[in-house]
Phi, psi and omega in degrees: 000312183297323176298317179298317181296323181292322177299318181302316179295317182295321174296321174294323175288332174295313183297316180298315179302308177303315179305312182295320177298319177298314178300318174305316182292327182283326179294320182292320179294321175299316175303317174292331186280325180244095185296161189281157181286137174233161178295328185216133164243132181241134176240125173250131174254099186268109184252102180226144174211151180057245188293350186254354183300315180296321179292318176298318184287330169299320182294312186299316181299310188295332188265352181279089178206157178293134175246027170060030178074008181255344183226129175255126184238126176241143176227133181259117183231160178262148173220183180295327185272343186158217177240153179222151181236125183237161177225138180277120181289170186291344177268003182090001173274160182257134177236138178292140171257311181200166171227155181240083183300123172073013175253127176299147181297327184277355178293145187299320181298329178289315178290329174295319182291325174295324176299315181293323178300317176291325182292329187280358178245076188302144182201153175306318180222155181227123177242142176237124182240121173272129186237125178160202177284134175246146179226033173064225182292340177292327175144196183226140175107169179275198184287323179278314184241111181182178181227150174250148180278327182292317183278000178091353186292329181291318175292327176295325179295313181299323181296315180295320173300321184284328178297318185291315181296326179089003179194173177296148177283139178292312179223121180257116182240152178232102173273082184196160178293151162060012181273358176274069185239156173292332175296323176289313180304319184299314181287324183284338188310324182284345187249357178207164182272318178226144179259128170241119188197163182243130175282348178262188170282150182250139178303155180305325181285347177069200182302152163275078188292326183298319181295320176297321180287328176294321172301313180293328173291329181284313179228101184305146178296139183269347184201168175300318178300319179296317180300316182290325181295327181296331175277329184288316188304309188283000183287341182301337182260012187276342184230161182269342186245282180216147179218159178209130178212130185239150163251129185238121182291108182286345178288340180267001180303315181302328173295319177291320174310306182300314183292323176296313175302312175299328176295309179297318181299318178291322180293321184290318181297330175261015178052053182240081172303153182290125178269120180302340179294334183292340190271004182304133179082350183291137183293123178250123181279175188284347177280162182302107166084355185285137170235172182278130185298320176298316175291324176301318177299317181298318182294323176292318176300337186266324192251333179309137178288343182261122179307317183296322182289323180292317182299315180289332175287329183282327178295318178301313185295315181298319181288328180291323174299322178293339180273354178277133184263311183199158178210131179251124188214146174209132168110320180199150176050032191285004180260358178288172180289323181083026173224126185271167174210132168279297173057208189292342183274355181277069198281344185258008183232098181295339183299330182299325186277001180309122182299343177289335189293143182303318184290344178263009174286342170277112184299332181285316177295317177300320179297321184287320176302313178299312179299317177288328176296320180295321186289313182287327181294344178276350179287156173296149185305318188297320181294320183292338186258002177232156186302146008268004185283326181286075183271353177272118177251153183302142177283141180297139181295325190227084189299342177259024179262001183288125187286000000 
């Protein structure tokens, strides 16, 4: 009788132990399937070819470090066979997540999958940084892998990324030259809360991303604006001569759009094309014809012959300044807005007037562009090729070579 009772107790203990082991395995599987919540997930889309591959690899190596469980970092890169996605583990090592054989990095399906990978790793905030060559209003990326703003491929990429993520990106960054432009901000506004980009050239080594991530690991961002400022602040030490990096509140873009439209509408109604002579002394960036939006507004408010035009130009400048969240600058014009615009003064580049462009969907703005181009094209060639009319300067051959 005693032996029977002992066997029953032993069997019961074995069953209980098995149940506990099974629960533990199921809990471990659940933990593996659902990554834990962290304050920040960052995704980097590194588009590099030729001269930038070594710099890209250096950036990836510098950011592969432990972030104390506070920051999760994913990187999407291109290879000869397709695209691959890696994640930085908690010990700082990189581990592959998946590869997209035969699929270009710029493909919408690839970016949608990248967005889903970010969504599957829950966080309080999500940042996406595009790393590579920037070409301002012309687009982002190199000859093989890239997007154009005019043909819609740039907006399609952002739409696919947001679709995969399932919500707006908290911070959209461009570690690239010339992407801090009004034209980029206007297209990006529906897909992100804050834009971080430079209207100037960016050093080849790019942003000090690792420093920003370490700061965020020590003290998580309290808002999308705070998140953006952590990337902007350390950039002042990134170059030897002068640098500029701005954070723009994309929620404020509609207000700036309305102000720009009202300015253009008033100019067209009064038959007042933009006079390039008004732009004497306005900060011009390294891209073709790009000037600072804040200084452009101030110049029109100061020089336009019409009081109503001056008033509307002041309103545009006020709206643009309210949109700026943060700026890191060193070397020159650090009191400028830090956001470029081509607009009606891009007299030498017909591509800007393409009706497919997002900025030309506003008939008032498109009308002012056309009006100004007609006005300047009627001048003698000698006048058009000398200051202040010769506003178009050669585009740098290698935008990321600037120290």
